[in-house]
C-alpha positions as CSV (number, residue, x, y, z in Angstrom):
1,X,-17.0,147.6,124.6
2,X,-18.6,147.3,127.9
3,X,-22.7,148.2,128.5
4,X,-22.1,151.5,129.7
5,X,-19.2,152.2,126.8
6,X,-21.6,150.7,124.1
7,X,-24.7,153.0,125.7
8,X,-23.0,156.3,125.5
9,X,-21.4,155.7,122.4
10,X,-25.1,154.8,120.5
11,X,-25.7,158.3,121.8
12,X,-22.5,160.0,120.7
13,X,-23.3,158.4,117.0
14,X,-26.9,159.8,116.9
15,X,-25.6,163.3,117.4
16,X,-22.8,162.9,114.9
17,X,-24.3,160.8,112.5
18,X,-27.1,163.9,111.1
19,X,-23.9,166.5,111.0
20,X,-21.8,163.7,108.7
21,X,-19.2,162.6,111.4
22,X,-17.1,159.5,111.0
23,X,-18.5,157.0,113.3
24,X,-15.1,155.5,114.1
25,X,-14.2,159.1,115.0
26,X,-17.4,159.3,117.2
27,X,-16.7,155.9,119.1
28,X,-13.1,157.2,119.6
29,X,-14.6,159.9,121.2
30,X,-17.5,158.0,123.2
31,X,-14.6,155.5,124.6
32,X,-11.7,158.7,125.4
33,X,-14.7,160.6,127.4
34,X,-15.6,157.8,129.2
35,X,-12.4,156.3,130.2
36,X,-10.9,157.2,133.6
37,X,-7.0,157.9,132.1
38,X,-5.2,157.5,128.6
39,X,-6.2,154.5,126.3
40,X,-3.8,152.7,124.6
41,X,-3.8,152.9,120.3
42,X,-4.0,149.1,120.5
43,X,-7.0,149.1,123.2
44,X,-8.9,151.7,121.0
45,X,-8.5,149.4,117.9
46,X,-9.5,146.6,120.0
47,X,-12.6,148.2,121.5
48,X,-14.1,150.0,118.0
49,X,-13.0,146.7,115.4
50,X,-11.4,148.4,113.4
51,X,-8.0,148.2,112.0
52,X,-4.9,149.9,114.0
53,X,-4.2,151.9,110.4
54,X,-7.7,153.4,110.5
55,X,-7.9,154.0,114.4
56,X,-4.3,155.9,113.7
57,X,-5.4,158.1,110.9
58,X,-8.6,159.2,113.0
59,X,-6.2,160.1,116.1
60,X,-4.1,161.9,114.1
61,X,-7.1,164.1,112.8
62,X,-9.1,164.6,116.3
63,X,-5.5,165.6,117.7
64,X,-5.0,167.8,115.2
65,X,-8.7,169.4,115.9
66,X,-7.6,169.6,119.4
67,X,-10.2,166.7,120.9
68,X,-7.7,164.6,121.8
69,X,-4.1,164.6,123.2
70,X,-1.4,162.0,122.9
71,X,0.5,161.2,125.7
72,X,3.7,158.9,125.8
73,X,4.3,156.7,129.1
74,X,7.8,156.2,130.3
75,X,9.2,153.0,129.5
76,X,6.8,151.8,126.6
77,X,6.7,153.0,123.2
78,X,2.7,152.4,122.9
79,X,0.7,155.5,121.9
80,X,-1.5,156.7,124.2
81,X,-4.5,159.3,124.3
82,X,-6.4,161.4,126.4
83,X,-9.9,163.2,126.3
84,X,-10.6,166.6,128.3
85,X,-13.2,165.8,130.7
86,X,-14.7,169.1,131.0
87,X,-16.9,169.7,127.6
88,X,-16.4,173.3,128.1
89,X,-12.8,173.6,128.5
90,X,-12.4,171.1,125.6
91,X,-14.9,173.6,123.6
92,X,-12.7,176.6,124.7
93,X,-9.2,174.8,123.7
94,X,-10.8,174.0,120.3
95,X,-11.6,177.6,119.5
96,X,-8.5,179.1,121.0
97,X,-6.8,176.4,118.7
98,X,-8.7,177.7,115.8
99,X,-7.7,181.6,116.7
100,X,-4.2,180.5,116.7
101,X,-4.2,178.7,113.6
102,X,-6.6,179.7,111.0
103,X,-7.8,183.1,111.8
104,X,-4.1,184.1,112.6
105,X,-3.2,182.8,109.3
106,X,-6.0,185.0,107.4
107,X,-5.4,187.4,109.6
108,X,-1.1,187.9,108.4
109,X,-1.4,186.9,104.7
110,X,-5.2,188.4,103.2
111,X,-4.2,192.0,103.9
112,X,-1.0,192.1,101.4
113,X,-3.1,190.1,99.0
114,X,-5.8,192.5,99.2
115,X,-3.9,195.2,99.1
116,X,-1.6,193.8,96.3
117,X,-4.7,193.6,93.8
118,X,-6.6,197.0,95.2
119,X,-4.7,199.1,92.7
120,X,-4.5,196.6,90.0
121,X,-6.5,196.7,86.5
122,X,-8.9,193.3,87.4
123,X,-11.2,192.0,84.8
124,X,-15.0,191.9,86.1
125,X,-14.3,188.0,87.3
126,X,-11.6,189.2,89.1
127,X,-12.9,192.1,90.6
128,X,-15.6,189.8,92.0
129,X,-12.8,187.7,93.4
130,X,-11.4,190.2,95.1
131,X,-14.9,191.4,97.0
132,X,-15.4,187.9,97.9
133,X,-11.5,187.7,99.7
134,X,-12.8,191.4,101.3
135,X,-15.9,189.4,102.6
136,X,-13.9,186.6,103.7
137,X,-11.6,188.7,105.5
138,X,-14.5,190.6,107.4
139,X,-16.0,187.3,108.4
140,X,-12.6,186.1,110.0
141,X,-12.3,189.5,112.1
142,X,-15.9,188.3,113.2
143,X,-15.1,185.2,113.9
144,X,-12.1,186.0,115.7
145,X,-14.0,188.4,118.3
146,X,-16.7,185.1,118.6
147,X,-14.1,182.9,119.8
148,X,-12.4,185.8,121.9
149,X,-16.2,186.4,123.4
150,X,-17.2,182.5,123.8
151,X,-13.1,182.0,125.6
152,X,-14.4,184.8,127.9
153,X,-17.9,183.3,128.6
154,X,-16.3,180.1,129.6
155,X,-13.6,181.5,131.9
156,X,-16.3,183.6,133.9
157,X,-18.0,180.3,134.6
């Protein structure tokens, strides 16, 4: 790892470690953030010192989270990864993805589940479960509003 990337990686590790972030994930983050363009997965493995399998597993997770994106290069079978350099845009995309996946699924699936059990004769334990499910749904709706406000604020910048 070159000195600039190494120093940046140390800082990123200090940010991620207290919240339980994986060391390899944070290293991939640091490398991709500083890279002027897409980086081959093999180069990520070489730079971090981790196996190709470990890097592959972590990049898939990071891609699923919306932190990085996979890019194919014509004429080669190598996998390349890229990271958005604008942090506010990256976080905006992260929240939009959360809204389109987790929030949308909960909004679609929870109301019928809640309705199904509202008129049932439930045990005390099941009543608590239903109450918790309703609270979860309320939180999802609040989270959706927060996401929309964050996206609007970012777009106004």
